[in-house]
C-alpha positions in Angstrom: -55.3 15.4 5.1 -55.7 19.1 5.8 -57.1 20.8 2.7 -55.8 24.1 1.3 -58.3 26.9 1.6 -60.0 27.9 -1.7 -58.9 31.5 -1.4 -55.3 30.4 -1.1 -55.6 28.1 -4.1 -57.0 30.9 -6.3 -54.3 33.3 -5.2 -51.5 30.8 -5.8 -52.9 29.8 -9.2 -52.2 33.3 -10.4 -48.5 33.1 -9.4 -47.2 30.5 -11.7 -43.6 31.3 -10.9 -44.0 30.0 -7.3 -43.2 26.4 -6.5 -46.3 25.9 -4.4 -48.5 27.4 -7.2 -50.4 24.4 -8.3 -54.1 25.0 -9.0 -54.8 22.4 -6.4 -53.0 19.7 -4.4 -54.2 17.1 -6.9 -51.8 17.6 -9.8 -48.1 17.6 -10.6 -45.9 20.6 -10.2 -45.9 23.0 -13.1 -43.4 22.0 -15.8 -43.3 18.3 -14.6 -44.9 15.1 -15.7 -47.5 13.2 -13.7 -46.1 10.5 -11.4 -47.9 7.4 -10.1 -47.1 7.7 -6.4 -48.4 4.3 -5.5 -45.0 2.7 -6.4 -42.6 1.7 -3.6 -39.8 3.9 -4.8 -37.2 2.5 -2.5 -37.7 -1.0 -3.8 -37.8 0.2 -7.4 -34.6 2.2 -6.8 -32.6 -0.7 -5.4 -33.8 -3.0 -8.2 -32.9 -0.4 -10.9 -29.4 0.0 -9.6 -29.0 -3.7 -9.4 -30.1 -4.0 -13.1 -27.6 -1.3 -14.0 -24.7 -3.1 -12.2 -25.6 -6.5 -13.6 -25.5 -5.1 -17.1 -22.3 -3.2 -16.5 -20.6 -6.3 -15.1 -21.2 -8.0 -18.4 -20.2 -4.9 -20.4 -16.9 -4.7 -18.4 -16.0 -8.2 -19.6 -16.4 -7.2 -23.2 -14.6 -3.8 -22.6 -11.5 -5.3 -20.9 -9.9 -5.5 -24.3 -9.4 -1.8 -24.2 -7.1 -2.2 -21.3 -5.1 -5.0 -23.0 -4.7 -3.5 -26.5 -0.9 -4.1 -26.5 1.2 -6.9 -27.8 1.6 -9.9 -25.6 5.4 -9.4 -25.8 5.2 -5.8 -24.4 7.1 -6.2 -21.2 6.6 -2.7 -19.9 2.8 -2.8 -20.4 2.5 -6.1 -18.6 4.6 -4.7 -15.7 2.2 -1.9 -15.4 -0.7 -4.3 -15.2 1.1 -6.3 -12.6 1.6 -3.2 -10.6 -2.1 -2.4 -10.7 -3.0 -6.0 -9.6 -0.5 -5.7 -6.7 -2.2 -2.4 -5.7 -5.8 -3.7 -5.6 -4.9 -6.9 -3.7 -2.6 -4.9 -1.3 0.5 -6.8 -2.1 3.0 -3.9 -2.1 4.6 -4.1 1.3 8.4 -4.5 1.6 9.1 -7.9 2.9 11.8 -9.1 5.3 14.8 -11.0 3.8 13.8 -14.5 2.8 14.9 -17.1 5.3 13.5 -20.3 6.7 13.6 -21.4 10.3 12.0 -23.9 12.6 8.8 -22.6 14.2 9.3 -21.5 17.8 7.2 -24.2 19.5 9.6 -26.8 18.1 12.6 -25.2 19.7 14.8 -25.9 16.6 13.9 -29.6 16.4 11.5 -29.5 13.4 11.9 -32.9 11.9 8.5 -34.6 12.2 8.5 -37.5 9.7 10.7 -39.3 7.3 11.1 -42.2 4.9 14.0 -43.6 2.9 13.7 -40.9 0.4 12.1 -37.9 2.2 12.3 -35.9 5.4 9.4 -33.7 6.5 10.0 -30.6 8.7 7.8 -28.1 10.3 9.0 -24.7 9.1 8.3 -21.0 9.2 9.6 -18.0 7.4 9.5 -14.3 8.1 7.4 -12.1 5.8 6.8 -8.8 7.7 7.6 -7.8 11.3 5.8 -10.3 13.6 4.2 -12.0 10.6 5.4 -15.4 9.5 4.4 -18.0 7.0 4.1 -21.5 8.4 3.8 -25.0 6.9 5.7 -28.1 6.1 8.9 -28.7 4.1 9.3 -32.0 2.3 13.0 -32.4 1.5 14.3 -35.3 -0.7 17.3 -37.1 0.6 18.9 -36.8 -2.9 19.8 -33.3 -4.2 16.5 -31.5 -5.1 15.7 -30.8 -8.7 13.8 -27.6 -7.8 11.1 -26.3 -5.6 7.3 -26.8 -5.8 5.1 -24.9 -3.5 1.9 -26.8 -2.9 -1.1 -24.8 -1.7 -4.1 -26.9 -0.5 -7.5 -25.4 0.0 -7.5 -23.2 3.1 -9.6 -25.7 5.1 -7.1 -28.5 4.6 -4.0 -29.0 6.7 -0.5 -29.4 5.2 0.0 -32.8 6.9 -2.9 -34.3 4.9 -1.3 -33.4 1.6 2.2 -34.4 2.8 1.1 -37.9 3.8 1.8 -37.4 7.5 -0.9 -39.3 9.4 -3.1 -38.4 6.3 -6.7 -39.2 5.9 -6.3 -38.9 2.2 -5.8 -41.7 -0.2 -2.1 -41.9 -1.5 -3.1 -40.6 -4.9 -4.5 -37.4 -3.3 -1.3 -36.7 -1.3 -0.1 -34.3 -3.9 2.8 -32.8 -1.9 4.2 -36.2 -1.1 3.9 -37.3 -4.7 5.7 -34.3 -6.1 8.4 -34.7 -3.4 8.9 -38.3 -4.5 9.8 -36.9 -8.0 12.9 -35.3 -6.4 11.6 -31.9 -5.7 11.8 -29.9 -2.5 8.1 -29.3 -1.6 6.7 -26.6 0.7 3.1 -26.8 1.9 2.1 -23.5 3.5 -0.8 -22.9 5.9 -3.6 -20.5 4.6 -6.1 -18.9 7.0 -9.1 -21.2 7.0 -12.9 -20.6 7.0 -13.6 -21.5 10.6 -14.7 -18.7 12.9 -12.9 -19.9 16.1 -10.8 -16.8 16.6 -12.9 -14.3 14.7 -13.4 -11.8 17.5 -12.1 -10.6 20.8 -12.9 -11.9 24.2 -13.3 -8.3 25.5 -15.8 -7.5 22.8 -17.5 -10.5 21.2 -17.0 -13.3 18.7 -18.5 -13.3 15.3 -19.3 -16.1 12.8 -17.1 -14.5 10.2 -14.6 -16.9 8.7 -11.1 -16.0 9.7 -10.4 -14.8 6.2 -13.3 -12.3 6.4 -12.2 -11.1 9.9 -8.9 -10.2 8.5 -10.3 -8.9 5.2 -12.5 -6.2 6.8 -9.8 -4.0 8.4 -7.2 -4.9 5.8 -9.5 -3.7 2.9 -10.1 -0.3 4.6 -6.3 0.1 4.9 -5.5 -0.7 1.3 -4.6 -4.4 2.0 -6.2 -7.7 1.6 -6.1 -11.3 2.9 -5.3 -12.3 -0.7 -2.3 -9.9 -0.8 -1.1 -11.0 2.6 -1.0 -14.6 1.5 0.4 -13.9 -1.9 3.3 -12.1 -0.2 3.8 -15.1 2.1 4.2 -17.3 -1.0 6.4 -14.7 -2.8 8.8 -14.8 0.2 9.0 -18.6 -0.3 9.5 -18.1 -4.1 12.4 -15.8 -3.5 14.0 -18.0 -0.9 13.6 -21.0 -3.2 15.0 -19.1 -6.2 18.0 -18.0 -4.1 18.9 -21.6 -3.4 20.0 -22.0 -7.0 18.8 -25.6 -7.1 16.4 -25.4 -10.0 13.1 -23.8 -11.1 10.2 -22.9 -8.8 6.7 -24.2 -9.5 3.3 -23.8 -7.9 0.3 -26.1 -7.4 -2.8 -24.7 -5.8 -6.3 -26.1 -5.1 -9.4 -24.2 -4.1 -8.4 -21.1 -2.1 -4.9 -22.3 -2.6 -5.5 -22.2 -6.3 -6.5 -18.5 -6.1 -3.3 -17.7 -4.2 -1.1 -19.7 -6.5 -2.7 -18.1 -9.5 -2.2 -14.5 -8.3 1.3 -15.3 -7.2 2.3 -16.7 -10.6 0.8 -13.6 -12.3 2.8 -11.2 -10.1 6.1 -13.1 -9.6 8.1 -13.9 -12.7 10.4 -16.3 -10.7 7.6 -18.9 -10.9 8.3 -21.2 -13.8 5.1 -23.2 -14.0 1.7 -23.2 -12.2 -1.2 -25.5 -11.8 -4.5 -23.8 -10.8 -6.9 -26.4 -9.6 -10.5 -25.9 -8.6 -10.5 -22.1 -8.9 -10.1 -20.8 -12.5 -13.3 -19.5 -14.2 -15.4 -16.5 -15.0 -15.6 -13.9 -12.2 -18.7 -12.0 -13.2 -20.4 -13.7 -10.2 -17.7 -12.5 -7.8 -20.4 -10.7 -5.8 -21.9 -14.0 -4.9 -18.6 -15.5 -3.7 -17.3 -15.0 -0.1 -16.5 -11.4 0.7 -12.9 -12.2 1.4 -12.6 -12.6 -2.4 -14.0 -9.1 -3.1 -11.3 -7.0 -4.9 -11.8 -3.3 -5.7 -11.5 -2.5 -9.4 -10.8 -6.1 -10.4 -13.4 -6.7 -13.1 -12.9 -3.4 -14.9 -9.4 -4.6 -15.8 -9.0 -8.3 -15.0 -10.9 -11.5 -15.4 -9.2 -14.8 -14.9 -8.3 -14.8 -18.6 -6.4 -11.5 -18.2 -4.7 -12.7 -15.0 -3.6 -15.8 -17.0 -2.0 -13.5 -19.6 0.2 -12.1 -16.8 1.5 -15.6 -16.2 2.5 -16.1 -19.8 4.9 -17.0 -21.3 5.5 -19.2 -18.3 3.3 -22.3 -18.1 -0.2 -22.2 -16.7 -2.1 -25.4 -16.3 -5.8 -25.2 -15.5 -7.1 -28.3 -13.7 -10.9 -28.0 -13.9 -12.2 -30.0 -10.9 -14.8 -29.7 -8.2 -13.8 -27.1 -5.7 -14.7 -27.2 -2.0 -18.4 -26.5 -1.7 -19.1 -23.5 0.5 -22.7 -22.6 1.1 -22.1 -19.7 3.4 -20.3 -18.6 6.6 -20.1 -20.8 9.7 -23.4 -21.2 11.5 -22.0 -21.1 15.0 -24.6 -20.8 17.7 -24.6 -17.3 19.4 -22.5 -15.8 16.7 -23.4 -13.4 13.8 -22.1 -10.7 11.6 -20.7 -12.6 8.7 -21.4 -11.6 5.1 -23.2 -14.1 2.9 -21.2 -15.8 0.2 -20.9 -19.1 -1.5 -18.5 -21.1 -3.7 -20.6 -22.8 -6.3 -20.1 -26.3 -7.7 -17.9 -26.7 -10.8 -19.5 -25.3 -14.0 -17.3 -26.9 -16.5 -18.6 -25.2 -19.6 -18.1 -21.8 -17.9 -14.6 -22.7 -17.0 -13.9 -23.9 -20.5 -15.3 -20.6 -21.9 -13.0 -18.6 -19.7 -10.0 -20.7 -20.7 -10.9 -20.1 -24.4 -10.9 -16.3 -23.6 -7.4 -16.8 -22.1 -6.3 -18.5 -25.3 -7.8 -15.8 -27.4 -5.5 -13.2 -25.8 -2.4 -15.4 -25.4 -1.0 -14.5 -28.8 2.4 -16.0 -29.5 2.3 -17.7 -26.0 -0.7 -19.9 -26.7 1.3 -23.1 -26.1 2.0 -22.1 -22.5 -1.7 -22.6 -21.6 -2.9 -26.1 -20.9 -6.3 -27.4 -19.8 -7.3 -30.7 -18.1 -10.7 -31.7 -16.7 -9.9 -34.9 -14.7 -12.2 -36.6 -12.2 -10.2 -35.3 -9.2 -7.5 -32.9 -8.4 -3.8 -33.8 -8.6 -4.4 -35.9 -11.7 -1.4 -37.5 -13.2 -1.7 -35.6 -16.5 -1.7 -32.3 -14.6 1.3 -33.2 -12.5 3.2 -34.6 -15.5 2.5 -31.3 -17.3 3.9 -29.3 -14.3 7.0 -31.4 -14.1 7.6 -31.3 -17.8 7.3 -27.5 -17.7 10.0 -27.5 -15.0 12.3 -29.5 -17.2 11.7 -33.0 -16.0 9.7 -35.9 -17.4 9.5 -38.4 -14.6 7.3 -41.4 -14.2 5.3 -41.6 -11.0 7.3 -43.1 -8.2 6.0 -45.8 -6.0 4.3 -44.5 -2.9 6.4 -44.4 0.2 5.1 -44.4 3.8 6.2 -41.6 6.0 6.9 -42.5 9.6 6.2 -39.9 12.2 9.5 -39.5 14.1 9.0 -36.2 15.8 6.4 -34.0 17.5 3.3 -33.1 15.5 1.9 -29.7 16.5 -1.8 -29.2 17.0 -3.0 -27.6 13.7 -5.5 -25.5 15.7 -2.6 -23.9 17.7 -0.8 -23.2 14.5 -4.0 -21.7 12.9 -4.6 -19.5 16.0 -1.1 -18.2 15.7 -1.5 -17.4 12.0 -4.9 -15.7 12.5 -3.6 -13.6 15.4 -0.5 -12.5 13.4 -2.7 -11.4 10.5 -5.1 -9.5 12.8 -2.2 -7.9 14.6 -0.8 -6.9 11.2 -4.0 -5.0 10.3 -3.8 -3.2 13.7 -0.2 -2.2 13.0 -1.4 -0.8 9.7 -4.2 1.1 11.5 -1.7 2.6 13.9 0.3 4.0 11.0 -2.7 5.1 9.0 -2.6 8.8 10.2 1.0 9.1 9.2 0.3 7.7 5.7 -2.6 10.0 5.3 -0.4 13.0 6.2 2.1 11.8 3.6 -0.8 11.5 1.1 -1.8 15.1 1.7 1.7 16.6 1.6 1.0 18.2 -1.8 -1.7 20.4 -0.2 -0.5 23.8 0.9 -3.0 24.9 3.6 -1.4 28.2 4.3 -4.4 30.0 2.9 -7.5 29.4 0.8 -5.7 30.7 -2.2 -2.8 28.2 -1.9 -5.1 25.4 -0.9 -7.8 25.7 -3.6 -5.8 24.1 -6.5 -4.8 21.1 -4.4 -8.3 20.9 -3.0 -9.7 20.4 -6.5 -7.1 17.6 -7.1 -7.9 15.8 -3.9 -11.6 16.2 -4.5 -11.2 14.4 -7.8 -9.1 11.7 -6.2 -11.7 11.2 -3.5 -14.4 10.8 -6.1 -12.6 8.6 -8.5 -10.4 6.5 -6.2 -12.3 6.3 -2.9 -15.9 6.5 -3.9 -15.8 5.5 -7.6 -17.0 7.9 -10.2 -19.8 7.1 -12.5 -20.2 8.9 -15.8 -22.5 11.9 -15.8 -26.3 11.3 -15.9 -27.5 10.2 -19.3 -31.1 11.2 -18.9 -32.5 14.7 -19.4 -33.3 16.9 -16.4 -37.0 16.0 -16.3 -39.1 15.6 -13.2 -42.2 13.4 -12.5 -44.2 14.7 -9.6 -47.4 14.0 -7.6 -48.9 15.6 -4.5 -47.9 13.8 -1.3 -49.6 15.7 1.6 -50.7 19.2 2.6 -51.0 21.1 5.8 -52.0 24.6 6.7 -48.4 25.8 6.1 -46.7 23.3 3.8 -47.4 21.4 0.6 -45.5 18.1 0.0 -44.8 16.5 -3.4 -43.3 13.2 -4.5 -40.5 13.9 -7.0 -38.8 11.4 -9.3 -35.8 12.4 -11.4 -34.3 10.0 -14.0 -30.5 9.7 -13.8 -29.7 6.6 -16.1 -32.1 4.4 -17.9 -32.8 2.2 -14.8 -31.5 4.6 -12.1 -33.4 7.5 -10.7 -33.5 9.9 -7.7 -36.6 10.2 -5.7 -37.7 12.3 -2.7 -40.3 14.4 -1.0 -40.2 18.1 -1.7 -41.8 20.4 1.0 -42.7 23.9 0.0 -43.9 26.5 2.5 -47.1 28.3 1.4 -45.9 31.7 2.4 -43.3 32.2 -0.4 -43.8 35.4 -2.2 -43.9 35.2 -6.0 -40.4 36.6 -6.6 -38.8 35.3 -3.5 -35.9 32.9 -3.5 -35.3 30.8 -0.4 -32.7 28.4 0.8 -33.2 24.6 0.3 -32.2 22.1 3.0 -31.8 18.6 1.7 -32.7 16.4 4.7 -31.3 12.9 4.6 -32.6 9.8 6.4 -30.3 7.0 7.7 -30.1 3.2 7.2 -33.3 1.6 6.2 -35.0 5.0 6.3 -37.6 6.6 4.0 -38.3 10.3 3.1 -41.6 10.3 4.9 -39.9 9.6 8.3 -38.0 12.9 7.7 -40.8 14.9 6.1 -44.3 13.7 7.2 -45.5 15.5 10.4 -47.7 12.6 11.2 -44.8 10.2 11.6 -43.2 10.4 15.0 -39.8 8.9 14.5 -37.5 9.1 17.6 -34.6 9.4 15.2 -35.7 12.2 12.9 -38.5 14.1 14.7 -39.8 15.2 11.3 -36.9 17.7 11.0 -37.5 18.2 7.3 -41.1 19.3 8.1 -39.9 21.5 11.0 -37.5 23.3 8.8 -40.2 23.8 6.2 -42.5 25.3 8.8 -39.6 27.7 9.5 -39.8 28.8 5.9 -37.1 26.7 4.2 -37.8 24.7 1.1 -36.8 21.1 2.0 -36.1 18.0 0.0 -35.8 14.5 1.6 -34.2 12.1 -0.9 -34.6 8.3 -0.8 -31.1 6.9 -0.6 -30.6 3.3 -1.7 -29.2 2.0 1.6 -32.5 0.1 2.3 -33.5 -3.5 2.0 -30.8 -5.2 4.1 -28.9 -7.6 1.9 -30.7 -6.3 -1.2 -28.8 -3.1 -1.0 -25.6 -4.6 0.4 -25.5 -6.8 -2.8 -25.2 -3.5 -4.7 -21.9 -2.8 -2.9 -20.6 -6.2 -3.7 -21.5 -5.8 -7.4 -20.1 -2.3 -7.5 -16.7 -2.8 -5.9 -15.1 -5.0 -8.6 -16.1 -2.3 -11.1 -14.3 0.4 -9.1 -17.7 1.7 -7.8 -19.6 1.8 -4.6 -23.1 2.6 -3.4 -22.0 6.2 -3.0 -21.1 6.3 -6.7 -24.8 6.2 -7.4 -25.8 8.4 -4.5 -23.4 11.2 -5.7 -25.0 11.2 -9.2 -28.5 11.1 -7.6 -27.8 14.1 -5.5 -26.1 15.8 -8.5 -29.4 15.4 -10.4 -31.4 16.6 -7.4 -29.3 19.8 -7.2 -29.6 20.3 -11.0 -33.4 20.1 -10.8 -33.8 22.2 -7.7 -31.8 25.0 -9.4 -34.4 25.2 -12.1 -37.2 25.9 -9.6 -38.2 29.5 -9.5 -38.3 30.0 -5.7 -35.0 28.2 -5.0 -31.8 30.2 -4.3 -29.2 28.1 -6.1 -26.4 29.6 -3.9 -28.1 28.4 -0.7 -28.7 24.7 -1.0 -27.6 22.9 2.2 -27.3 19.3 3.3 -28.3 17.8 6.7 -28.2 14.1 7.4 -28.4 11.7 10.3 -26.6 8.4 10.7 -26.1 6.9 7.2 -27.4 10.3 6.1 -24.5 11.7 8.1 -22.2 9.3 6.3 -23.7 10.9 3.1 -23.1 14.4 4.6 -19.4 13.6 4.7 -19.1 12.2 1.2 -21.6 13.9 -1.2 -20.9 17.6 -0.3 -17.2 16.8 -0.3 -17.6 16.0 -4.0 -20.5 18.3 -5.0 -19.7 22.0 -4.5 -23.4 22.7 -5.2 -24.1 22.0 -1.6 -23.2 25.3 0.2 -23.2 23.8 3.7 -23.2 20.3 5.3 -24.4 19.1 8.7 -23.3 15.6 9.8 -25.5 14.3 12.6 -24.9 11.0 14.5 -22.1 9.8 12.3 -19.0 11.9 12.5 -16.1 10.2 14.3 -12.6 8.7 13.8 -14.0 6.7 10.9 -10.9 4.6 10.0 -10.6 3.5 13.7 -14.3 2.6 13.7 -13.9 0.4 10.6 -10.6 -1.2 11.5 -10.3 -1.7 15.2 -10.4 -5.3 16.4 -10.5 -4.2 20.0 -13.4 -1.8 20.2 -17.1 -2.6 20.6 -17.8 0.4 18.4 -16.1 -1.2 15.4 -17.8 -2.4 12.2 -15.3 -5.3 12.2 -17.8 -7.0 14.6 -21.1 -6.2 12.9 -23.3 -7.2 10.0 -22.7 -4.0 8.0 -20.2 -5.6 5.7 -20.7 -2.9 3.1 -19.1 -0.2 5.2 -15.5 -1.0 4.2 -14.1 1.3 1.5 -10.8 0.2 -0.1 -7.7 2.1 1.0 -9.7 4.9 2.6 -7.6 4.6 5.7 -4.5 5.8 3.8 -6.2 8.7 2.1 -9.4 10.2 3.7 -10.6 10.1 7.2 -13.6 12.3 8.2 -11.4 15.3 8.8 -9.9 15.1 5.4 -13.4 14.8 3.9 -14.3 18.0 5.7 -11.3 19.7 4.2 -12.7 19.1 0.8 -15.8 21.3 1.9 -13.8 24.2 3.3 -14.5 27.1 3.5 -18.2 26.1 3.1 -19.9 25.9 6.5 -19.7 22.4 8.1 -21.2 21.3 11.4 -21.3 18.1 13.5 -24.3 17.3 15.7 -23.5 14.7 18.4 -25.5 13.2 21.2 -23.5 12.2 24.3 -25.3 8.8 24.4 -25.0 8.1 20.6 -23.6 4.6 20.2 -21.8 5.3 16.9 -18.6 6.3 18.8 -17.4 7.7 22.1 -17.3 11.5 22.5 -13.5 11.3 22.7 -13.2 9.9 19.2 -15.7 12.4 17.8 -13.9 15.3 19.5 -10.5 14.1 18.4 -11.4 13.9 14.7 -13.4 17.2 14.8 -10.3 19.0 16.3 -8.5 18.2 13.0 -11.4 19.7 11.1 -11.5 22.9 13.2 -7.8 23.3 13.1 -7.8 23.4 9.3 -10.8 25.7 9.1 -9.0 28.0 11.6 -5.7 28.0 9.7 -7.6 28.8 6.5 -9.2 31.8 8.2 -12.7 30.5 8.6 -13.1 29.2 12.1 -16.6 30.9 12.1 -17.7 28.4 9.4 -17.6 25.3 11.5 -19.2 24.1 14.8 -19.6 21.0 16.9 -22.6 20.7 19.1 -22.7 18.1 21.9 -26.2 17.5 23.4 -27.5 15.3 26.1 -29.2 12.7 24.1 -29.0 9.6 21.9 -28.6 8.9 18.2 -31.2 11.4 17.0 -31.7 14.8 15.4 -31.5 17.4 18.1 -32.3 20.4 15.9 -31.1 23.2 18.3 -27.6 24.2 17.5 -27.9 23.0 14.0 -31.0 25.0 13.3 -29.2 28.1 14.7 -26.2 27.2 12.5 -28.4 27.1 9.4 -29.9 30.4 10.3 -26.5 32.0 10.9 -24.8 30.6 7.8 -27.7 30.9 5.3 -29.1 34.2 6.6 -32.6 32.8 6.8 -34.9 33.3 8.6 -33.5 36.8 9.0 -31.6 37.3 12.2 -33.1 40.0 14.5 
């Protein structure tokens, strides 16, 4: 370490109003508490946020009553809750008219098996343009008493449950058993957990389950694999109800139980439902497969609350072992899937959630029934279902279905279903720009004066709906500091700032030694990227090929700099935070925003800081931060996005581009419904007319130059229309994913007026 000269120490000790004015480099900054700098602040930060989220998840369960403080008979209030559930699972799309047809490969000859009492057909039905549901139809020879839609777990084929060349014992062939009671039975196909078609031959294949491969782009575009499949079942419900032959019931097991449960909650044409192998507490949702992740779910809904939406119609919970899933497929040569498991049955936990459902059922308590049989499809569950549909029927003797037609390869059918779902997400991507334009139609960008009121509204929407807004910091603005390093020109300090009881901000503060006692200088907040640390940005002895000590270089030029530790570090440790946060209508950036808010609050109190000139400059994930945090916090007077700016929605949703996060292990990247609301240009509009710059290396693998230039053109167009074309720049340089520090340093000097221009 280079020691500060004694003469300098003595002179600075007399100027207590100066940031660098510590008597020596051995103590904390004036007005702060001493900090033990031996801690690994990154690890402590991630752990503290995790503790906060774990506690808040439990708190949310107890606080849900605030969202349900209305009578169980209040139809309008329940309709509003259904609308909210539809939104967060992306089940709001208008469907095609409900019809049923033979699937194309069968050329209209769909009869595949029959007995004296039943006929079994392959069938499909239109849902959206180029999206069909597929499955089997079991039609009784006698007039049907009603319709029951039977949803096996997604890894099981309809033929097994229908008794067509089935490996299952007769008592497990639930679809056939129900058909023998005189009901028309439909057995749909759900996307399974294999990874066979999770990828693109021109890019690569991943080990993501098919459900995850569809979930990723759908989630970014305000949709969901859950919502897609619910709407497939709703199309069947409407078709069945239109036949006028009796009530419609649902039986679902495993993933089929989830889809049946949500369908029953949303569609009041369903008379009775059995949920088998799914119902239970959802506080551990973050541990389940990511294709079950639902934005804002746990703040409003647990399974008990969803059960309330089914009432007064019958809901039968069959507590049985669910399919055991220990993680994604382990296919050699493939990677990228998110971790997630489906745990074995925890019967006491399921019973406790059912008791919660009973406690909020009010006058409809009798509509809830619970069984815990040894296996799914138990006679008492099926009898309860049939009774609720108006029939008490003894179990019929088992019949043997004879295959009389062509059985399609289930793999070909699954490939078709996966491809249709993927293509549906790409059609949504193609229309995203139009939907964003419609979302922004309230903003009058004729001038800054006309735009400012709408800008404030959209900024709030971005914070609350896209990022997720945490409450303001609960801890006082108090800093803990310790010396970090010292050179001939700069003094560095560790700074820790409490935000909530277990959440804090931390970073390295660099103070030039040549600050005059009454002088106020600009601050540049210099942000590291994924898995980074403040020292890589600020320590001149660390030669990072990404950062090139740009925080220190700026401090040598005379700027005060601060390099925060952001919590995107620790691989799955931090990605778990995103999984825990999303069901609470929060994200990793919910915490990052409040951390930076606290950093700005504290910096404003420092005597040599100019509070009107606090700028942000971040690379990679730090560039991702540069797009989101200054868009929300006007305290940042300027933002520079390095190595990240691009057509962000395309990057998160394309299933055809090697640049896309659909193919990678960064499963935390996807932000619900962002594609319909805020791309990177729209985020930059929230900063206007504050200066905004993009730094882009031609060889940066984040995105091609064309996508960067395309999206930036939308930024520049708006700045120009608002009369501030001079406040935005894009610098291309001949280099990789790195800080270039040429055009950006000149931009800082020009926009901040420091160092003084000649």
